[in-house]
VOSELUM-855101 format. One record per residue (C-alpha): residue in one letter; y, x, z; chain; residue number from 1. Coordinates in nm, 3 decimals. Layout:
BEGIN
<site res="A" north="Y" east="X" up="Z" chain="A" n="NUM"/>
...
***
This chain:
BEGIN
<site res="R" north="-1.179" east="-4.161" up="-2.910" chain="A" n="1"/>
<site res="D" north="-1.452" east="-4.344" up="-2.673" chain="A" n="2"/>
<site res="S" north="-1.304" east="-4.665" up="-2.488" chain="A" n="3"/>
<site res="P" north="-1.341" east="-4.721" up="-2.110" chain="A" n="4"/>
<site res="R" north="-1.646" east="-4.933" up="-2.168" chain="A" n="5"/>
<site res="N" north="-1.794" east="-4.725" up="-2.372" chain="A" n="6"/>
<site res="L" north="-1.798" east="-4.437" up="-2.119" chain="A" n="7"/>
<site res="L" north="-1.945" east="-4.659" up="-1.883" chain="A" n="8"/>
<site res="L" north="-2.217" east="-4.780" up="-2.108" chain="A" n="9"/>
<site res="S" north="-2.314" east="-4.443" up="-2.216" chain="A" n="10"/>
<site res="S" north="-2.611" east="-4.227" up="-2.024" chain="A" n="11"/>
<site res="S" north="-2.480" east="-3.935" up="-1.896" chain="A" n="12"/>
<site res="S" north="-2.666" east="-3.598" up="-1.998" chain="A" n="13"/>
<site res="S" north="-2.611" east="-3.541" up="-1.609" chain="A" n="14"/>
<site res="S" north="-2.810" east="-3.631" up="-1.290" chain="A" n="15"/>
<site res="S" north="-2.791" east="-4.023" up="-1.294" chain="A" n="16"/>
<site res="T" north="-2.611" east="-3.966" up="-0.957" chain="A" n="17"/>
<site res="T" north="-2.337" east="-3.840" up="-1.131" chain="A" n="18"/>
<site res="Y" north="-2.045" east="-4.067" up="-1.222" chain="A" n="19"/>
<site res="S" north="-1.728" east="-4.021" up="-1.378" chain="A" n="20"/>
<site res="T" north="-1.400" east="-4.100" up="-1.189" chain="A" n="21"/>
<site res="L" north="-1.366" east="-4.407" up="-1.412" chain="A" n="22"/>
<site res="R" north="-1.663" east="-4.480" up="-1.333" chain="A" n="23"/>
<site res="R" north="-1.667" east="-4.486" up="-0.964" chain="A" n="24"/>
<site res="A" north="-1.294" east="-4.661" up="-1.012" chain="A" n="25"/>
<site res="C" north="-1.442" east="-4.931" up="-1.234" chain="A" n="26"/>
<site res="R" north="-1.697" east="-5.018" up="-1.005" chain="A" n="27"/>
<site res="M" north="-1.482" east="-5.015" up="-0.712" chain="A" n="28"/>
<site res="S" north="-1.236" east="-5.219" up="-0.855" chain="A" n="29"/>
<site res="Y" north="-1.565" east="-5.538" up="-0.852" chain="A" n="30"/>
<site res="A" north="-1.752" east="-5.425" up="-0.569" chain="A" n="31"/>
<site res="I" north="-1.439" east="-5.424" up="-0.354" chain="A" n="32"/>
<site res="W" north="-1.422" east="-5.798" up="-0.405" chain="A" n="33"/>
<site res="L" north="-1.751" east="-5.868" up="-0.221" chain="A" n="34"/>
<site res="L" north="-1.617" east="-5.683" up="0.111" chain="A" n="35"/>
<site res="L" north="-1.225" east="-5.916" up="0.068" chain="A" n="36"/>
<site res="D" north="-1.425" east="-6.219" up="0.004" chain="A" n="37"/>
<site res="G" north="-1.533" east="-6.294" up="0.385" chain="A" n="38"/>
<site res="L" north="-1.146" east="-6.185" up="0.472" chain="A" n="39"/>
<site res="A" north="-0.993" east="-6.448" up="0.231" chain="A" n="40"/>
<site res="V" north="-0.972" east="-6.683" up="0.538" chain="A" n="41"/>
<site res="T" north="-0.715" east="-6.486" up="0.727" chain="A" n="42"/>
<site res="G" north="-0.408" east="-6.643" up="0.573" chain="A" n="43"/>
<site res="S" north="-0.266" east="-6.362" up="0.436" chain="A" n="44"/>
<site res="Q" north="-0.007" east="-6.351" up="0.179" chain="A" n="45"/>
<site res="P" north="-0.038" east="-6.318" up="-0.113" chain="A" n="46"/>
<site res="P" north="-0.374" east="-6.469" up="-0.164" chain="A" n="47"/>
<site res="P" north="-0.656" east="-6.316" up="-0.291" chain="A" n="48"/>
<site res="P" north="-0.713" east="-6.449" up="-0.699" chain="A" n="49"/>
<site res="P" north="-0.976" east="-6.619" up="-0.748" chain="A" n="50"/>
<site res="R" north="-1.290" east="-6.489" up="-0.858" chain="A" n="51"/>
<site res="N" north="-1.240" east="-6.589" up="-1.187" chain="A" n="52"/>
<site res="V" north="-0.900" east="-6.463" up="-1.231" chain="A" n="53"/>
<site res="I" north="-1.055" east="-6.108" up="-1.101" chain="A" n="54"/>
<site res="L" north="-1.304" east="-6.130" up="-1.366" chain="A" n="55"/>
<site res="N" north="-1.081" east="-6.214" up="-1.603" chain="A" n="56"/>
<site res="M" north="-0.862" east="-5.919" up="-1.594" chain="A" n="57"/>
<site res="S" north="-0.848" east="-5.680" up="-1.852" chain="A" n="58"/>
<site res="S" north="-0.821" east="-5.327" up="-1.683" chain="A" n="59"/>
<site res="V" north="-0.989" east="-5.121" up="-1.406" chain="A" n="60"/>
<site res="G" north="-0.611" east="-5.054" up="-1.287" chain="A" n="61"/>
<site res="E" north="-0.517" east="-5.481" up="-1.306" chain="A" n="62"/>
<site res="R" north="-0.856" east="-5.521" up="-1.024" chain="A" n="63"/>
<site res="L" north="-0.737" east="-5.221" up="-0.800" chain="A" n="64"/>
<site res="N" north="-0.370" east="-5.305" up="-0.778" chain="A" n="65"/>
<site res="A" north="-0.484" east="-5.687" up="-0.656" chain="A" n="66"/>
<site res="A" north="-0.692" east="-5.561" up="-0.447" chain="A" n="67"/>
<site res="K" north="-0.424" east="-5.345" up="-0.302" chain="A" n="68"/>
<site res="Q" north="-0.189" east="-5.640" up="-0.231" chain="A" n="69"/>
<site res="T" north="-0.478" east="-5.833" up="-0.063" chain="A" n="70"/>
<site res="L" north="-0.574" east="-5.572" up="0.158" chain="A" n="71"/>
<site res="D" north="-0.175" east="-5.530" up="0.247" chain="A" n="72"/>
<site res="G" north="-0.193" east="-5.859" up="0.267" chain="A" n="73"/>
<site res="I" north="-0.481" east="-5.874" up="0.575" chain="A" n="74"/>
<site res="N" north="-0.274" east="-5.579" up="0.688" chain="A" n="75"/>
<site res="G" north="0.035" east="-5.776" up="0.752" chain="A" n="76"/>
<site res="V" north="-0.141" east="-6.065" up="0.937" chain="A" n="77"/>
<site res="L" north="-0.313" east="-5.796" up="1.134" chain="A" n="78"/>
<site res="R" north="-0.021" east="-5.597" up="1.238" chain="A" n="79"/>
<site res="R" north="0.113" east="-5.971" up="1.342" chain="A" n="80"/>
<site res="M" north="-0.174" east="-6.003" up="1.566" chain="A" n="81"/>
<site res="I" north="-0.133" east="-5.687" up="1.754" chain="A" n="82"/>
<site res="P" north="0.116" east="-5.698" up="2.042" chain="A" n="83"/>
<site res="K" north="0.329" east="-5.442" up="2.022" chain="A" n="84"/>
<site res="K" north="0.334" east="-5.116" up="2.289" chain="A" n="85"/>
<site res="N" north="0.640" east="-5.174" up="2.456" chain="A" n="86"/>
<site res="K" north="0.841" east="-4.830" up="2.512" chain="A" n="87"/>
<site res="D" north="0.966" east="-4.766" up="2.871" chain="A" n="88"/>
***
């Protein structure tokens, strides 16, 4: 059975622009942290994990789950900042 790592490292027989779902998820699980780095100062809870923790996470799912938790924290900060409309 091919491991996810082997699937990612093997060359594709189709065009180079075709990525499997797993490969896309793997790339996103690392790339999203580049975007979240700039938002780390929002004071969100929980705070984003340090970069070395992210890099040591053993699975794509673990990294994506951590990113989701970070995004949920940032969204919570934004919700508190945006005034609620009064329904009169």
